[in-house]
C-alpha positions as CSV (number, residue, x, y, z in Angstrom):
1,M,-18.1,-30.5,46.9
2,E,-19.3,-30.5,43.4
3,L,-20.2,-27.6,41.0
4,S,-23.6,-27.6,39.5
5,N,-24.1,-27.8,35.7
6,D,-25.9,-24.5,35.8
7,L,-22.9,-22.8,37.5
8,K,-20.6,-24.3,34.9
9,Q,-22.7,-23.1,32.0
10,T,-23.0,-19.7,33.5
11,L,-19.2,-19.4,33.9
12,K,-18.8,-20.5,30.3
13,Q,-21.4,-17.9,29.0
14,L,-19.5,-15.3,30.8
15,R,-16.3,-16.5,29.3
16,L,-14.9,-17.4,32.8
17,S,-14.3,-21.0,32.1
18,G,-10.8,-20.6,33.6
19,V,-12.4,-20.2,37.0
20,L,-13.4,-23.8,36.9
21,L,-9.7,-24.8,37.2
22,T,-9.3,-23.3,40.7
23,I,-12.8,-22.6,42.2
24,L,-13.1,-25.8,44.2
25,E,-9.6,-25.3,45.7
26,R,-10.4,-21.7,46.5
27,A,-13.8,-22.6,48.0
28,A,-12.1,-25.1,50.4
29,Y,-9.5,-22.4,51.4
30,A,-12.2,-19.8,51.9
31,K,-14.1,-22.2,54.2
32,G,-11.0,-23.0,56.2
33,V,-10.0,-19.4,56.8
34,K,-13.6,-18.2,57.0
35,L,-13.5,-15.7,54.2
36,S,-16.6,-13.5,53.6
37,Y,-18.6,-14.1,50.4
38,F,-17.0,-10.8,49.0
39,E,-13.5,-11.9,49.9
40,F,-14.1,-15.3,48.3
41,M,-15.4,-13.6,45.2
42,E,-12.4,-11.2,45.0
43,L,-10.0,-14.2,45.4
44,V,-11.7,-16.1,42.5
45,L,-11.7,-13.1,40.2
46,R,-8.1,-12.2,41.0
47,D,-7.1,-15.7,39.9
48,E,-9.0,-15.1,36.6
49,V,-7.2,-11.7,36.1
50,D,-3.8,-13.3,36.8
51,R,-4.6,-16.2,34.5
52,R,-5.6,-13.9,31.6
53,Q,-2.5,-11.7,32.0
54,H,-0.3,-14.8,32.0
55,N,-2.0,-16.1,28.9
56,L,-1.7,-12.7,27.3
57,L,2.0,-12.6,28.0
58,N,2.5,-16.0,26.6
59,R,0.7,-15.0,23.4
60,R,2.9,-11.9,23.0
61,I,6.0,-14.0,23.6
62,Q,4.9,-16.6,20.9
63,R,3.9,-13.8,18.5
64,A,7.3,-12.2,19.0
65,R,9.1,-15.4,18.1
66,L,11.1,-15.3,21.4
67,N,12.6,-18.3,23.1
68,P,10.9,-18.4,26.6
69,D,13.9,-20.3,28.0
70,Q,16.5,-17.6,27.1
71,T,15.9,-15.5,30.2
72,I,18.3,-13.3,32.0
73,E,18.2,-15.7,35.0
74,R,19.5,-18.5,32.7
75,F,22.4,-16.5,31.2
76,D,25.8,-17.9,32.2
77,F,27.5,-14.8,33.7
78,E,30.2,-17.1,35.2
79,A,31.4,-17.8,31.6
80,K,34.7,-16.6,30.5
81,I,33.5,-13.6,28.7
82,T,34.1,-9.9,29.0
83,I,30.9,-7.9,29.4
84,D,29.8,-4.5,30.8
85,M,27.4,-5.7,33.6
86,E,26.3,-2.2,34.5
87,R,25.3,-1.6,30.9
88,I,23.3,-4.9,30.8
89,K,21.5,-4.0,34.0
90,D,20.6,-0.5,32.5
91,L,19.3,-2.2,29.4
92,F,17.0,-4.6,31.3
93,S,15.4,-1.5,32.9
94,L,14.0,-0.9,29.4
95,N,14.6,2.8,29.7
96,F,16.1,2.7,26.2
97,I,12.7,1.9,24.8
98,D,11.2,4.9,26.3
99,R,14.0,7.0,24.8
100,K,13.7,5.3,21.4
101,E,17.3,4.3,21.5
102,N,18.9,1.3,19.8
103,V,21.1,-1.5,21.1
104,I,23.9,-3.3,19.3
105,F,25.4,-6.5,20.6
106,C,28.8,-7.3,18.9
107,G,31.1,-10.2,19.5
108,P,32.3,-13.7,18.3
109,V,30.0,-16.6,17.8
110,G,28.6,-18.2,21.0
111,V,29.2,-15.6,23.6
112,G,25.5,-15.0,24.4
113,K,24.5,-12.0,22.1
114,T,21.2,-13.6,20.9
115,H,20.5,-14.9,24.5
116,L,20.8,-11.4,26.0
117,A,18.7,-9.8,23.1
118,N,16.0,-12.4,23.6
119,A,16.0,-11.9,27.4
120,I,15.4,-8.2,26.9
121,G,12.7,-9.0,24.4
122,L,11.0,-11.2,27.0
123,N,11.1,-8.4,29.5
124,A,9.9,-5.9,27.0
125,C,6.8,-8.2,26.2
126,R,5.6,-7.3,29.8
127,K,5.8,-3.6,28.9
128,V,4.9,-3.1,25.3
129,N,2.6,-4.9,22.9
130,N,4.6,-5.4,19.7
131,V,7.9,-7.2,19.9
132,L,9.5,-9.3,17.2
133,R,12.8,-11.1,17.0
134,I,13.8,-12.2,13.6
135,K,17.1,-13.4,12.0
136,A,18.4,-11.0,9.4
137,N,18.5,-13.6,6.7
138,D,14.9,-14.7,7.4
139,M,13.8,-11.0,7.3
140,F,15.4,-10.5,4.0
141,T,13.9,-13.7,2.6
142,T,10.5,-12.7,3.7
143,L,10.8,-9.2,2.2
144,R,12.1,-10.7,-1.1
145,Q,9.2,-13.1,-1.3
146,S,6.7,-10.3,-0.5
147,R,7.8,-8.5,-3.7
148,A,6.5,-11.4,-5.6
149,D,2.9,-11.1,-4.2
150,N,2.9,-7.3,-4.0
151,S,2.9,-7.4,-0.1
152,L,6.2,-5.7,0.4
153,G,4.7,-2.5,1.8
154,R,2.7,-4.5,4.3
155,E,5.7,-6.3,5.5
156,L,7.8,-3.2,5.9
157,V,5.0,-1.4,7.7
158,K,4.9,-4.5,10.2
159,L,8.7,-4.3,10.8
160,I,8.7,-0.5,11.1
161,G,5.8,-0.4,13.5
162,M,7.2,-2.8,16.1
163,D,7.7,-1.2,19.5
164,L,10.9,-3.3,19.7
165,L,12.5,-5.0,16.7
166,I,15.3,-7.5,17.3
167,I,17.4,-8.3,14.2
168,D,19.5,-11.3,14.9
169,D,22.8,-12.3,13.2
170,F,23.1,-9.2,11.0
171,G,26.1,-8.9,8.7
172,L,27.0,-12.5,8.3
173,K,27.6,-11.8,4.5
174,P,27.6,-8.7,2.2
175,L,24.1,-7.3,1.4
176,T,22.6,-7.3,-2.1
177,E,21.3,-4.1,-3.5
178,E,17.8,-5.2,-2.6
179,Q,18.8,-6.0,1.0
180,S,20.7,-2.7,1.4
181,N,17.5,-0.8,0.3
182,D,15.4,-2.8,2.7
183,I,17.5,-2.4,5.8
184,Y,18.1,1.3,4.9
185,E,14.3,1.8,4.8
186,I,13.8,0.0,8.1
187,I,16.6,1.9,10.0
188,I,15.5,5.3,8.5
189,E,11.8,4.9,9.3
190,R,12.4,3.6,12.8
191,Y,14.9,6.3,13.7
192,G,13.6,8.4,16.6
193,R,10.3,6.4,16.6
194,A,11.1,3.0,18.1
195,S,14.0,0.9,19.4
196,T,15.9,-1.8,17.4
197,I,18.3,-4.3,18.7
198,F,20.9,-5.8,16.5
199,T,23.2,-8.8,17.2
200,S,26.2,-9.2,15.0
201,N,29.5,-11.1,14.8
202,R,31.0,-7.9,13.3
203,H,31.7,-4.6,15.0
204,V,29.8,-1.7,13.8
205,D,32.7,-0.1,12.1
206,E,32.8,-3.3,9.9
207,W,29.3,-2.8,8.6
208,M,30.0,-0.1,6.1
209,P,31.5,-2.4,3.4
210,L,28.4,-4.6,3.7
211,F,26.4,-2.1,1.7
212,I,26.8,-1.6,-2.0
213,D,26.2,2.2,-1.8
214,P,28.5,3.9,0.7
215,I,26.3,7.0,0.8
216,M,23.3,4.9,1.7
217,A,25.4,3.0,4.3
218,N,26.7,6.2,6.0
219,S,23.1,7.6,6.2
220,A,21.7,4.5,7.8
221,L,24.5,3.7,10.1
222,D,24.9,7.3,11.3
223,R,21.2,7.2,12.4
224,L,21.5,3.7,13.9
225,A,24.7,4.1,15.9
226,H,24.6,7.7,17.1
227,N,22.1,6.9,19.9
228,A,22.8,3.2,20.2
229,H,24.1,1.3,23.2
230,Q,27.0,-0.7,21.8
231,V,27.8,-3.7,23.9
232,V,30.9,-5.6,22.8
233,I,31.2,-9.1,24.3
234,E,34.5,-11.0,24.1
235,G,35.3,-14.5,25.2
236,E,35.1,-18.2,24.5
237,S,32.1,-19.7,22.7
238,Y,29.5,-21.1,25.0
239,R,28.6,-23.9,22.6
240,R,32.3,-24.8,22.1
241,R,32.6,-25.3,25.9
242,L,29.7,-27.9,25.7
243,V,31.6,-30.1,23.1
244,P,32.4,-33.4,24.8
245,K,36.2,-33.7,25.5
246,S,37.9,-36.8,24.4
247,A,39.3,-39.1,27.1
């Protein structure tokens, strides 16, 4: 069986080129099980809908800067870590996004904070349009550079407007005055409007000294933490366990 050039051109004009990938296989299947013309059409169009949804999800994941391999299925729950599994299951229901609540993953290096935040982000991409994962240092660098070309407002609006914003590796070092102002603005503007996930090697009660202005710090952290799901993970670094042992 071979498709005519006219049919190929028609599908391309209708922006249904993806149908060409499976139509011959579907035609053979339809003939074998004696599908009606309408059933065959429904099958082919359903393939196209599924394909478009899959491509849309992939574009969302790429735009969100998420790692598609860091899924919940690939998280090592057999590792020697202490973690509240019931809290994790609740977070993966994404109800916290509906309630505009925040999530804070705290714990030492290598226990899976970023992996879990990324996995939640992947799940959220199936539900909401705008998700972004960004390392705190990269975020501050982008905002600093945006001041040079007068695009700071646009960058802040982008961050504030995300349905889910994941700020990774927050608090590795004290904040400058500029960084303090930026994170304060982001936290204040997102409060009660959208959910933010932070990952940090420091517990939340250690964040206050990171800010230069204690009043600003208290105002921001009070809003961030009061409705936040704080997940503390303790245990041995996963990356350290992968280091080859000497004979």
